[in-house]
N, C-alpha and C positions, 0 to 999 in steps of 0.2 A: 959156228953151228953148236960147238960146246959152250959158248957164251950165253946162247939163248936157252940152253938146256939148263944151264945154273941158274939163270934168272927166274925160270919157271919152277924150279925146285925151291928157290928162295922165297917165291910168292906162295907156293903152297904152304912152306913152314909158317910163313907170316900169318896166312889164313887159318892154320891149325891153331897157332898160338892166339890168335883173336878169338876164334871159336872157344877155345878153353877159357879165355878170360871172360867171354860173354858168358859161358855156362857157370862160372864162378860167382859173376855179379848176379845173375839170375838166383843162384841159390842163396847168396847173402841178402838179396832183396827179399826173397821168400821167407828166410830166418828172421830178418828185421820185421817183415810184416806180422809174422806169428807172435814175435815178442811185443811189438805194439799193441796187437790185439789183446794179448794176456794182460799188458800194462792198463789197457783200456778197461778191461773187465775188472781188474783189482781196484782201479780208481772208482769205477761206478759203485763197487761193493763197499769200498770204504767210504764213499759218500751216503750211501744208503744206510751203512752201520751207524755212521754220525747222525744222521736224520732220526734213526730209530732210537739213539741214545738221547738225543735232545728231546724227542717225543715223550720218551719214559721219564726224562727229568721233570718236564713240564708236568706230566700227569702226577708225579709224586708231589710237586710243588701245590698243585690243584687240589690234591687229597688233604694236604696239611692245611690249606686255607679253609676247605669245605669243613674239616674237623674243627678247627678254630672257631669258625662261625656257629657251628652246631653246638659246641661246648659253651659259648658266650651266650646262646639263646636257648636256654633250657626249657621253657615252656612258651606254648604257642596258645594266645589267648584269642577266642572267637567271641566278639561282644554284639549281642543283639541291639540294634539301633532302632529309635523312632522313625527315622527318615524312610522313605520309600525304597532307598538302596538296599535296606534289610540290615546287614551287619558288617562289622569291621574285623579284620584280622590283624592281629598286632603281635610281632615276636619281641620277647622280652630278653634283656640280658639278666645275668644272675643278680646285680645289684637291684635292678627294677622289679625282678621277680620278688625278692625279699621285701622290698618296699610295698608292693602289691598284696603279699599275704599278711603284712602287719595292717594295712589299711582294711582290708577285708575281716580281718580277725578283730578290729577294734570297733566295727559296726555293732551298735546295740538297739535292741527294739523292745517297746514296752509290752510286746506280745509274742507269742512262739509263731512268728510269721516269716522267719528267715529259713529257707530251705536250702540244705547242702545234701548233693548227692554224688557219691562216688560209683563209678563203673569200671570193672575190670575189662581187659581187651576182649573184643568180640561181643560184648553186652550192649544192649540198648535200653533206653529209659523204659520200653514196653516190657522188659523182663522183670521189672519192679512192680508186680501186681498191685501189692498194697498201696504203692505210691500213686499209681494209675487211678485207683478207687478213691484214694483220700484227697489228692491235690489237683486242681483243675490248672494245669500248665497252659499258658499261651501256645497257640498253635505254631507261632514263629519260632519258639524255642525248641518245640518238638521237631520241627522242620530241620533247624540248624544242626541239632544233636543227630539226626537221621543221616544228614549229608556228610557229616565228619567223619572221615576214615583214619582213625588213630590206633596204631599198633600197640599203645600203650594204655589205653582207656581213656576216660573223661571224667572231669569234675565239674558239676554245676553249682553255682552260687545264684540263688533266685529270691528275690524280694517279693513275697506274695503281694505286698500293697504297692509296689514299684515305687518307694519313697526313697530308700537308700542309695541305690544305682541301678543301672540296667542289669540284666541277667549276664552273667559271665560263664562262658564255657572254656575250660582249660584243657589242653592236651600236654599232660606231663613228660618229661623227658625219658622217665623209667616207669615200668608197668605199675598199675595200681594193684595192691595186694588183696584189699577186701572191699567188696560191694556192700554199700549200705546208704542209708539216707535218713535225715531226721529234719524236723521243724524245731527250731529252738529261738532263743532271745539273741542269738548271735551265730555267725556262720562258724563251721567247723573247719579250720585249715590244717588240722594236725597231721593227716596223711600226707599231704603235699610237702609240708615243713619236713617230715621225717624222711622223705624221699631225698630231698635236697640235702640233708644232713648226713644222710648215710651214704650216698654216692659221692663222695666227694672227689674221688681219683678213679678212673677207669682205664681199661686197656682195650684198644681198638684194633682187630686184625682184620685185613683185606687180603684174602688167599687167593692167588690164581697161578697156574702152571707157569713157571718162568719168572713170575714177579709178586712178592708178597710184601704189604706193608702193614708194619706194626708200630702204634703210637701209645703212648702213656699221657694221659690229659687229667688236669684236674678242672674246676668248673670256670677257670678263668682263662687258660690257655694251655697249649701243648707244652708238656715237661720234656720229654724224649721221645724220639722216633728212630726206626730202623727200616730201611728198604732192602729187601733180599732178591736178588736178580741171579738167574742160572739160564744156561742154554737148553731150551726144551724144544724138540722138533715139532714142527707144524703138523697138524692131523693129515694122513695119508689118505689118498682116494683111491689108488690102484689095488686091483684085487690079487688073490693068490698068494703064494709063499712071500712075495716082496713084502705085501702089506702086513702079513702077520709077523714077519721079521721087524718090519719098521715099527709096528706098535709096541713089541716087546722093548725095543730101543727106547721109544717115547717114554714107556712106563718107567723104565729105569732112570730116564732124565727127571720125571716127575717125582720118583722116590728121592733121588739125590737132591732136588729142590726142597722137598718136605724135610729132608734131615737138615739142611741148611737154614730153613726157615725155623724150625723147631729150636735148633741151637741158639739162632738170634734171639727168638722169643724167651728162652728160659735166661739168656744174659741180661736181656733188657729189662725183663720185669722182676728178676731177682733182687734188683736194688730197691723195688717198690712193693715188696710182699706184704708189709704192713699196712700200706696205704690203700692198695688196690681193693675194691669191693666188688668189681665187676668186669668181665671180659666179654667184649661184644665182637663177634666174628661174622663175616660176610665173604661172599665169593664162591669158589667152587666147593660145593657140599663134601664131596668124597675127599678131597685134599684137606679140608678142615677136621674132618672125622679121623682120618688116618694120621695126621700130623699134630693137631692141637687138642683133640677132644679129651682125652685121658689127662694131659699135662693141665688142661684149663680146670679140670675138676678139683685139682689139688691148689689151685690159686686161692 
């Protein structure tokens, strides 16, 4: 009788120990599952951050390549052709631009029948009333000039007798300063050449909250550049106090980024103050005004 009682007690103790062990294992399993979940989240976040970093790096590399292409191609030439296709668009390197200006400037005529016309941005050939009354421009040339959207203006070289060459319409890399036109024994390339000679080195700023790109370039290639990155919160969509608080934090992030970008800008352009003639800025207008506007005026 007592032997059976002891065995029952022993079995009950074993059951209790086993139940305790089961509870411990369930707790450990739950703890491990939570740790695994957190590690999985961290791993996904790390992969996402790496992808974002790689994308930002690729964007910066693309910007450098784009600026190099733009600086190596300072003038876009639109040439009216006799073929039914109408016109050809040719992008010129700096060396070819200089050659073209020399060739155009060397053309001579026995009569005053070589027309040169300079138009500032947002001006058209119809704004030159006296030219409209005096010169009978070919309709294809008028059409081509009307179709071109150039933020820097246009230059027209036009042979009235169509003997020297086809008409040339140039979109210069920097804004035309003075609108004028004239008929002469030769074409007037002065303004184009002055633009090329004056703006030998420029600074380009592409400003965005969280990432700003600053580059110094001459007419041949990129000289120096700096990419400034900061952690800026994405725009918040929720309403109420949380949104206002979030927006304040985001504004602080943007101001912090602006301070970093301004410091990098001053350091970068500080070594090129004597060479720089122009700073071109694009991106977020409010960030540009707050961060660069006053500093750019002094460059």
